[in-house]
C-alpha positions as CSV (number, residue, x, y, z in Angstrom):
1,X,191.8,71.2,170.5
2,X,191.6,74.9,170.0
3,X,192.4,74.5,166.3
4,X,189.7,72.0,165.6
5,X,187.2,74.1,167.5
6,X,188.1,77.2,165.5
7,X,187.8,75.1,162.3
8,X,184.3,74.0,163.3
9,X,183.2,77.5,164.1
10,X,184.4,78.8,160.8
11,X,182.6,76.0,158.9
12,X,179.4,76.9,160.7
13,X,179.9,80.5,159.7
14,X,180.4,79.5,156.0
15,X,177.3,77.4,156.1
16,X,175.3,80.2,157.6
17,X,176.5,82.7,155.0
18,X,175.7,80.2,152.3
19,X,172.2,79.8,153.6
20,X,171.7,83.5,153.8
21,X,173.0,83.8,150.2
22,X,170.6,81.1,149.1
23,X,167.7,83.0,150.8
24,X,168.7,86.2,149.1
25,X,168.9,84.4,145.7
26,X,165.4,82.9,146.2
27,X,163.9,86.2,147.4
28,X,165.4,87.9,144.4
29,X,164.1,85.2,142.0
30,X,160.6,85.5,143.6
31,X,160.8,89.3,143.2
32,X,161.9,89.1,139.6
33,X,159.2,86.5,138.8
34,X,156.5,88.6,140.5
35,X,157.6,91.7,138.6
36,X,157.5,89.8,135.3
37,X,154.0,88.4,136.2
38,X,152.7,91.8,137.2
39,X,154.1,93.3,134.0
40,X,152.5,90.6,131.9
41,X,149.2,90.9,133.6
42,X,149.2,94.7,133.2
43,X,150.0,94.3,129.6
44,X,147.2,91.8,129.2
45,X,144.7,94.1,130.9
46,X,146.0,97.0,128.8
47,X,145.4,94.9,125.6
48,X,141.9,93.9,126.8
49,X,141.1,97.5,127.5
50,X,142.5,98.6,124.1
51,X,140.5,95.8,122.3
52,X,137.4,96.8,124.2
53,X,137.8,100.4,123.2
54,X,138.5,99.5,119.6
55,X,135.7,96.9,119.3
56,X,132.4,98.4,117.9
57,X,129.6,98.5,120.5
58,X,126.4,96.9,119.3
59,X,123.0,96.0,120.6
60,X,121.5,92.6,119.8
61,X,118.2,91.0,119.7
62,X,117.1,87.3,119.5
63,X,114.6,86.2,116.9
64,X,111.1,85.6,118.2
65,X,108.8,82.8,117.1
66,X,106.0,84.0,114.9
67,X,103.4,81.9,116.5
68,X,99.6,82.6,116.3
69,X,97.9,85.2,114.1
70,X,99.7,88.3,113.1
71,X,98.3,91.8,113.0
72,X,98.3,93.7,109.7
73,X,97.4,97.3,110.1
74,X,96.5,99.2,106.9
75,X,94.9,102.6,106.0
76,X,91.5,102.6,104.4
77,X,89.2,105.1,102.7
78,X,85.4,105.0,103.3
79,X,82.8,105.6,100.6
80,X,79.1,105.6,100.5
81,X,77.4,102.5,99.1
82,X,75.9,104.7,96.4
83,X,76.8,108.3,95.6
84,X,75.7,110.5,92.7
85,X,75.8,114.1,91.5
86,X,72.4,115.5,90.5
87,X,72.3,117.5,87.2
88,X,69.5,119.2,85.4
89,X,68.1,117.7,82.2
90,X,66.6,120.9,80.9
91,X,67.6,124.6,80.6
92,X,66.0,127.3,82.7
93,X,66.1,129.2,86.0
94,X,65.9,127.6,89.4
95,X,62.4,128.3,90.6
96,X,62.7,126.7,94.1
97,X,64.7,124.2,96.0
98,X,63.1,122.0,98.7
99,X,66.1,120.2,100.4
100,X,69.4,121.2,101.9
101,X,72.5,119.4,103.0
102,X,71.8,116.7,105.6
103,X,68.3,116.2,104.5
104,X,67.1,112.5,104.3
105,X,65.2,111.9,101.1
106,X,63.3,109.1,99.5
107,X,63.6,107.9,95.9
108,X,61.4,110.1,93.6
109,X,61.1,112.9,96.2
110,X,61.3,116.4,94.7
111,X,64.5,118.2,95.3
112,X,64.0,121.4,93.2
113,X,62.0,122.9,90.4
114,X,63.2,124.7,87.3
115,X,61.2,127.4,85.5
116,X,61.6,126.8,81.7
117,X,59.3,129.2,79.8
118,X,61.0,128.6,76.5
119,X,60.5,124.8,76.9
120,X,56.8,125.4,77.7
121,X,56.4,127.5,74.6
122,X,58.1,124.8,72.5
123,X,55.7,122.3,73.8
124,X,52.6,124.4,73.0
125,X,54.0,125.0,69.4
126,X,54.6,121.3,69.0
127,X,51.0,120.5,70.2
128,X,49.6,123.0,67.7
129,X,51.7,121.5,64.9
130,X,50.5,118.1,65.9
131,X,46.9,119.3,65.6
132,X,47.5,120.6,62.1
133,X,49.3,117.4,61.0
134,X,46.4,115.3,62.4
135,X,44.0,117.3,60.3
136,X,46.1,117.0,57.2
137,X,46.5,113.3,57.8
138,X,42.8,112.7,58.0
139,X,42.2,114.5,54.7
140,X,45.0,112.5,53.1
141,X,43.6,109.2,54.3
142,X,40.1,110.1,53.1
143,X,41.5,111.2,49.6
144,X,43.5,108.0,49.4
145,X,40.4,105.9,50.2
146,X,38.4,107.7,47.5
147,X,41.1,107.2,44.8
148,X,41.3,103.5,45.7
149,X,37.5,103.3,44.9
150,X,37.9,105.2,41.7
151,X,40.8,103.0,40.7
152,X,38.7,99.9,41.1
153,X,36.2,101.3,38.6
154,X,39.0,102.4,36.3
155,X,37.8,106.0,36.6
156,X,41.4,107.3,37.4
157,X,44.8,106.1,36.3
158,X,47.0,103.9,38.5
159,X,49.6,106.6,38.7
160,X,47.3,109.1,40.1
161,X,45.8,106.6,42.6
162,X,49.4,105.6,43.8
163,X,50.3,109.3,44.3
164,X,47.3,109.9,46.6
165,X,48.0,106.7,48.6
166,X,51.7,107.6,49.0
167,X,50.7,111.1,50.1
168,X,48.5,109.5,52.8
169,X,51.4,107.4,54.0
170,X,53.6,110.4,54.2
171,X,51.0,112.3,56.2
172,X,50.8,109.3,58.6
173,X,54.6,109.4,59.0
174,X,54.5,113.1,59.7
175,X,51.8,112.5,62.3
176,X,54.0,110.0,64.1
177,X,56.9,112.4,64.0
178,X,54.8,115.2,65.4
179,X,53.5,112.9,68.2
180,X,57.1,111.9,69.1
181,X,58.2,115.5,69.2
182,X,55.3,116.4,71.6
183,X,56.2,113.4,73.7
184,X,59.8,114.4,73.9
185,X,59.0,117.9,74.9
186,X,56.5,116.6,77.6
187,X,59.3,114.4,79.0
188,X,61.7,117.4,79.1
189,X,59.0,119.4,80.8
190,X,58.8,116.6,83.4
191,X,62.5,117.2,84.1
192,X,61.7,120.7,85.4
193,X,61.1,118.9,88.7
194,X,64.4,117.4,89.9
195,X,63.9,114.3,92.0
196,X,66.1,111.9,94.1
197,X,67.2,108.8,92.2
198,X,67.4,106.7,95.4
199,X,67.0,106.9,99.1
200,X,69.8,108.8,100.7
201,X,71.2,112.0,102.3
202,X,71.8,115.3,100.5
203,X,75.6,115.9,101.1
204,X,75.9,119.0,98.9
205,X,73.8,121.8,97.4
206,X,75.5,123.9,94.7
207,X,72.6,126.1,93.5
208,X,70.2,128.8,94.7
209,X,67.1,130.6,93.6
210,X,67.2,132.4,90.3
211,X,70.3,130.7,89.1
212,X,70.6,129.9,85.4
213,X,70.5,126.2,84.9
214,X,72.0,124.4,82.0
215,X,71.2,120.8,80.9
216,X,73.7,118.1,81.5
217,X,77.1,118.1,83.4
218,X,78.1,121.3,81.6
219,X,75.4,123.2,83.5
220,X,77.0,122.4,86.9
221,X,76.1,120.0,89.7
222,X,72.9,121.0,91.6
223,X,73.0,118.4,94.4
224,X,74.9,115.4,95.6
225,X,73.2,112.5,97.2
226,X,74.7,109.5,99.0
227,X,73.2,106.2,100.4
228,X,75.0,105.8,103.7
229,X,73.1,102.9,105.2
230,X,76.0,100.7,104.2
231,X,79.5,101.9,103.5
232,X,82.3,100.7,101.2
233,X,85.8,100.5,102.8
234,X,88.7,100.3,100.3
235,X,92.1,99.1,101.4
236,X,95.3,98.6,99.3
237,X,96.8,95.4,100.5
238,X,100.5,94.6,99.9
239,X,101.3,91.8,97.4
240,X,102.6,89.4,100.1
241,X,99.1,89.3,101.7
242,X,97.1,89.2,98.5
243,X,96.6,85.4,98.8
244,X,94.8,85.6,102.2
245,X,92.4,88.4,101.1
246,X,89.3,86.2,100.5
247,X,85.7,87.2,100.8
248,X,84.4,86.8,104.3
249,X,87.8,87.7,106.0
250,X,86.9,89.9,109.0
251,X,88.8,93.1,110.1
252,X,88.6,95.5,113.0
253,X,88.1,99.1,111.8
254,X,88.8,102.2,113.9
255,X,88.0,105.8,113.0
256,X,89.9,108.8,114.4
257,X,86.7,110.4,115.5
258,X,85.6,107.2,117.3
259,X,89.0,105.7,118.5
260,X,87.4,103.7,121.4
261,X,84.6,102.2,119.3
262,X,86.0,99.7,116.8
263,X,83.7,98.4,114.0
264,X,83.7,94.9,112.5
265,X,83.9,94.8,108.7
266,X,84.3,91.9,106.3
267,X,85.9,91.6,102.8
268,X,83.2,91.7,100.2
269,X,85.4,91.4,97.1
270,X,88.9,92.2,95.7
271,X,90.0,93.7,92.4
272,X,91.5,90.3,91.4
273,X,94.7,92.0,90.1
274,X,97.6,93.9,91.5
275,X,98.2,97.6,90.7
276,X,101.3,97.7,88.6
277,X,102.5,100.9,90.2
278,X,102.1,100.1,93.9
279,X,102.1,96.3,93.7
280,X,99.0,96.3,95.9
281,X,95.6,94.5,95.7
282,X,92.5,96.6,96.1
283,X,90.1,95.1,98.6
284,X,86.6,96.2,99.3
285,X,85.0,95.7,102.8
286,X,81.4,96.2,103.7
287,X,80.6,98.2,106.9
288,X,77.2,98.4,108.3
289,X,76.1,102.0,109.1
290,X,72.4,101.5,109.9
291,X,72.8,104.1,112.8
292,X,74.3,106.6,110.5
293,X,77.2,107.4,112.8
294,X,80.0,106.7,110.3
295,X,80.7,109.2,107.5
296,X,81.7,108.7,103.9
297,X,85.1,110.1,102.9
298,X,86.6,109.3,106.4
299,X,90.0,107.8,107.0
300,X,90.1,104.5,108.8
301,X,92.6,102.1,110.3
302,X,91.9,98.5,109.3
303,X,93.4,95.7,111.3
304,X,93.5,92.2,109.8
305,X,94.3,89.0,111.7
306,X,96.6,87.2,109.3
307,X,97.1,83.4,110.0
308,X,100.8,82.4,110.7
309,X,102.6,80.3,108.1
310,X,102.0,76.6,108.2
311,X,104.5,74.7,110.3
312,X,105.3,77.7,112.5
313,X,109.0,77.9,111.3
314,X,109.1,81.6,110.7
315,X,110.8,84.0,113.1
316,X,110.3,87.7,113.7
317,X,113.0,90.3,113.7
318,X,112.9,94.1,114.0
319,X,112.9,95.7,110.5
320,X,116.1,97.7,111.4
321,X,118.2,94.5,111.6
322,X,118.2,94.0,107.9
323,X,121.3,94.9,105.8
324,X,121.0,95.1,102.0
325,X,124.2,95.3,99.9
326,X,125.9,93.7,96.9
327,X,125.8,90.3,98.7
328,X,122.0,90.4,99.0
329,X,119.7,90.7,102.0
330,X,121.6,89.7,105.2
331,X,121.7,90.2,109.0
332,X,124.8,90.5,111.2
333,X,125.0,88.0,114.1
334,X,127.4,88.0,117.0
335,X,129.2,84.7,117.8
336,X,130.6,83.4,121.1
337,X,134.0,85.0,120.4
338,X,132.3,88.4,120.0
339,X,132.9,88.5,116.3
340,X,130.4,89.3,113.5
341,X,129.0,86.5,111.4
342,X,127.0,87.7,108.4
343,X,124.0,85.5,107.4
344,X,121.8,85.6,104.3
345,X,118.1,85.5,105.1
346,X,114.8,84.9,103.3
347,X,111.9,87.1,104.2
348,X,108.3,86.3,104.6
349,X,105.7,89.0,105.4
350,X,106.4,92.6,106.2
351,X,104.7,93.6,109.4
352,X,105.8,97.2,109.6
353,X,108.1,97.4,112.6
354,X,108.8,93.7,112.3
355,X,109.7,91.4,109.5
356,X,109.1,87.7,109.1
357,X,112.2,85.6,108.4
358,X,111.6,82.2,106.9
359,X,115.2,81.0,106.5
360,X,118.7,82.0,107.5
361,X,118.7,82.5,111.3
362,X,117.8,80.5,114.4
363,X,116.1,81.4,117.6
364,X,119.4,81.3,119.5
365,X,121.2,83.8,117.2
366,X,122.2,87.2,118.5
367,X,121.2,89.6,115.8
368,X,122.7,93.1,115.6
369,X,120.3,95.9,115.7
370,X,120.8,98.7,113.1
371,X,124.1,97.3,111.6
372,X,126.4,99.8,109.8
373,X,126.8,99.4,106.0
374,X,130.6,98.6,106.6
375,X,129.9,95.7,108.9
376,X,131.5,92.4,107.6
377,X,132.5,89.0,108.8
378,X,135.0,88.8,111.5
379,X,134.8,92.3,112.9
380,X,135.3,92.4,116.6
381,X,132.3,93.9,118.5
382,X,131.2,94.2,122.1
383,X,127.6,93.7,123.1
384,X,126.1,96.6,125.1
385,X,122.8,96.9,126.8
386,X,120.2,99.6,125.8
387,X,120.6,102.9,127.6
388,X,118.5,102.5,130.7
389,X,117.8,106.3,130.7
390,X,116.4,106.1,127.2
391,X,114.2,103.2,128.2
392,X,112.9,105.2,131.2
393,X,111.5,107.9,129.0
394,X,107.7,108.1,129.2
395,X,105.8,106.7,126.2
396,X,104.6,110.1,125.3
397,X,108.1,111.2,124.6
398,X,108.9,108.3,122.3
399,X,108.4,108.5,118.6
400,X,105.3,106.8,117.3
401,X,105.8,103.4,115.7
402,X,105.4,103.2,111.9
403,X,102.3,101.4,110.8
404,X,101.9,99.2,107.7
């Protein structure tokens, strides 16, 4: 009995030790597995962190639909409807001037008077010569008539009669020449009074009393007159918008000295040809200036409303998303795997800070802003958000946007 009891006790002890050993083995296996898992997870996190540090940070933007009319902002130069320099037509000294800058004048109104004593003397001498030629012409005509009568009665030879008749004709021609010379000098004398060629405003006076005046442009400009009731506004339009610049197209015009008061102008005509140097079309707009508040020579900002392309398929991207290299014009997009996919694009109109893309991207693409020249397909990137602090800067601290 005692022997069988001892055997049973020892068997129980062996089973308990086996169970403890099994537990120890299981615990050890769990600890080893947990250690391996923790090490693998740490290695994975380290790899992710390393990849995140190596991946190039980029900011992205999605293309926007170019629906509705687009704004085209261009610089313009203002000129008067008519502007002309005033020169003298005769030599002399300025006797008096009657208008100054800013004076409103009418066509034919006297602006100044020139004292030309030499011209007056030439006119008197020509008139005296005319009187002498008239007297000689009368004598020659009377003599010719008498010799015609004598020739009819064969009292003189035909040769002598022809000579007297020819002398009378020569005297008549001399009379006409003398009369033309007197008329020429009278007209020059009339130019001693300088008058306005059209209604306008005197914008410059470049002479004064006693100044020696020379005839023509070599004598210097005396006055400058401008008709400012209507103004011409000239704009150089880029080639891609030349097709829409038709007569009657309206534009909003703003002037630096009147920034809150826009003026409406309309296209009157275009040059009909592109400038070979700038590839631009010269367009002329008419601006009403009946109140006289606008000034010729001013700079203006002209804003056109350009109709969107038919079909509305064009998309808008910031201009700094474009990348031009040996493969052509492309943009860099970011795929779902955070890798770069380069796409070739076709451009429409250049809107200054934005560009119109007609083919190559979709509205769902994430397009990289300001891609580096070395960016190629397959590069790992990470998308980051714009710096909130930079976005929080006041508008006054931001650089002004470039205008077309």
